[in-house]
N, C-alpha and C positions, 0 to 999 in steps of 0.2 A: 675680231676684238676691236673695240673702239679705242682710239688714241686717248691718252690721259692728258688733260690740260690743267695747268695752274690757273689760267684764265681762259675764257672761251675765245674763239676767233675774233669776236668783236671787241675784245679787251675788257670784258666784264668779269669781275670776281663775284660770283653769286653768293658765296658765303659772307663776304664783306657787305654786299647789298642787303642780305638777310639781316645781319646784325644792325645795320643802320635803320632798316624798317622796323625792327623789333623795338628799338629805343623810342619810337614814336607812338607805340600802341597805347590804347586808352586804359589798359589794366596791367597790373603787375602779375608775374608768374606766382602761383600760390606755393606756400611753403608746406613742408610735411605736416606741421601742426594744423594748418588750415584744412588739409585733406583728412587728418585724423578726426576733426570736428564734424566734417561733412560725411564721413564714411558710411554711417548707417542709412541715412536718407538716400545717398547716392546708390548704395547697394540695392535698396528696395526698388528704386525707380528704374534702374537699368536692367534689372533681372528679366523683365518681360519685353524689352525693346526689340523692334524688328531689326535693329542694327546687328544683333547677334547673328541672325539667320543670313542676312545679306553678307556679312563679313566672312562667315564660314563657307558660304556658297562660292564666293570669289577665291578663297584660300584653297579649297578642295583638299582637306586634310587626308593624309594617308595613314593606314594603321601602324606602319613601322616607323613613323616619324618621332623624333625627339624635338620639342618646340620650346624655344626661349620666348617668354611673354614679358617684355620690358614695359614697366608701368602698368602692371596687371590689375591694379585696383583691388576690388573685393572679389575678383575671379569672374568678372563679366564674360570673358572669353576663355579663361584658363579652365573653368569647370566644364563647360560643354566640350571644349577641345580635348580634355583629358579622357573623355568617354569615346573619342574617335582616334586617338593616337597612342603611341607607346608610353610616352613620358612628357611631362610639362615642367619646366622650371619657371616659376612665377616670381617676378622681381618687382619690388616697389619700395619707395622711400618712406611710405606711411606704414608704420607698424600696425596701426588700427585697421587699415585695409587688409593687411596680411592676416591679422587675427580673425577678421570676418571670413576671409577666404578659407582658412583652416577649419573654422567651425562649420561652414557650409559644406566643405568637402567631407568632413566626418559624418555629417547628417545624411549626405547623399551616397555614402559608401565609396567615395572616390579616394584611391590610395596611391595614385601615380603622379602626384603633384609635390614638388619640392619648392619651398619658399625661401627667398633671399631678401633680407632687409638691406637694400642697396640703391644708390642713386646713379644717375647718368654719369656724373663726374667722378664717381668712385672707381677704384681699381677692381674691375670685375674678376680678374684672374686671382687676386688676393682673396676675394670673397668666395672663391671656389666655383665660379661660373665658367664652364668650359664651352667648347663648340657644340652646336646642335645642328640637326638637319635643317631646321627652319628657325628664323628669328622674326618676331613680330613686335610692333609698337603701335598699339591701338589708341588713338586720340591722346597720345602722351608725348607729343613732339615739342613741348615747351621746354627747350633745352638751352644750356648756356652757349653751345657752339654746334651749329647744324652739321658742318662737315665732320667734326669729331664724332657726333652721335651716329651718323650714317656709316662712318668707317667702322665704329665699334660693332654695329649690327652686322655688317658684312663680314667682319673678322670672326664673328661668333656663329656664322651660318655656313653650311656646306652646300645646300641646294637652292634655298630661296629666302629672300627677305621681303616682308610686307609691312607697310605702315599706313596709317590713315592720318591725313592732314586736312586742315580747314580749307573750305572753299569760301572765299569772301569773308563774311562776318562769322561764319561757322556757327557755334552755339549761342552767339551773342545776338540779342534782339536790337537791331538798329533803331526801331521805332521807340523803344524804351529810352534810348539816349536822347532822341528828339523830344520825347515827352518831358524830360527833366531839364532840357535846355543845353545839352552837351552835344558836341560833334564827336562821332565815333571815329576812332583811328584803329582799324582792325589789325594793323601790323602785317607781317608777311604771311601769305597763305601758301597753298600747295605748289603753285607755279615756281616758286623759288626752289623748293625741294626737287622738283622734276628737273629744272635747269641745272642745279648743282650736281645731281646724280649723273646727268649727261656729261657734264664737265669733268666728273671723276672717272669717266670711261664706262659707265653703265648704260643699258638700254631700258629705262623704266617703262613699265606698262601702267596706264592709268584707267581705272574704272571709277564709278561714282555710286555712293550710297545715299539715297534720299530718305530722310527720316519722317516720322509722323509730324504733321503740322499741329496736332492737338496733343498737349502734354498733360499727364494726369499726376496729381499730387494728393497726398493724404488729406490735407486741409489747406485753407488759405494761407496760414502762417508759413507752411512749408514752401508754398509757391512764392511767397514774398521773399523768403530767405534765399531761394534759388535765384531770384532776380537781383537781390542786393549783392549777391556773389559777383555780378558782372561789374560792379563799380568799386572804386576806391575813394576814400575821403568824401563820402556822400553827406551832404548837409541835411538838417532836419527839414528844410523847405523842399529840397530835392526829393527826399524820401516821401513827403506828402504827394508830390507830383507823380512819383513812381507808383504809389499806392492807387492813385486815381486812375492812372493808365492801366495798371494791372486789373483793377476792378472792371474796367471797360471791356476787357477781352476774356473775362472769366465767367464760367457758369458752374453750377453744382450738379453733379450726377445723382442718379437715384440712390446710389449706395453711400452718398455723403462725401465722396471724393470731389476734388476741385479740378475742373478742366480749364486749361489755359489755351486759348485759340490764337496761336501766333500768326502774324501777317503772312509769313512764308515758311516753308519747311527748311530745316537744317540739312545741308548737303556736305558730305565728307568725301574726299578723294582717297581711293584705295590705290596705293602706289606699290608696285612689286617689281623686283629685279633679281637677277642671278648674281650671287656674291663673287 
């Protein structure tokens, strides 16, 4: 058993460092209403991503598991997981995401998912969320307090906890920031999470998920909206520059969909540990 530190032997408080780095990042954490508006497009684009297969391969689901999926979105992982495990509790602060999940589950004949409209900072026990065999948080670590979030996940899992966190810029295109004349400040990435987990007495394992370099959208407007999502307080001149950049990396497929060829693929860190 690893010793538990309030700070590490070098005197660093990784939760405090994470909070300081988070304050400098170039974008604000999105609100539930923002995700409500993005829900349908996000659900469509993520449904066929190679991310799902990579995540499930690393997780190795077992038939007798109960799984807590925190920040479940439209069921990107909850739906395929439910077909491999005993029960899934899907939690999200966006009611629209949960609505899409329930609709998709009904259409697919999946009956072992329970949904909870709940946020990271809410009282999970009061919401009826108990302990599960496994707790996961997939690409949903934009939280008010990292230590508190990791502690909550560990308290709600018996056997395993697994999260995915950004590597470097994560899903944000640094070249797009350059194109409009801004300097990207990515904020804290996975290394803070790994160091904090070690500081908390865990032995985290880290694997990596490399995504497609080519992103597919229904049309150009959807691609543009996805890129606008990266920025806050964008001016009309910056928007023109962004459109010019996006057009330079965009082609149209035979079926009419739009392909965005990013300069480099997005990489996520898959971090797992015993609670």
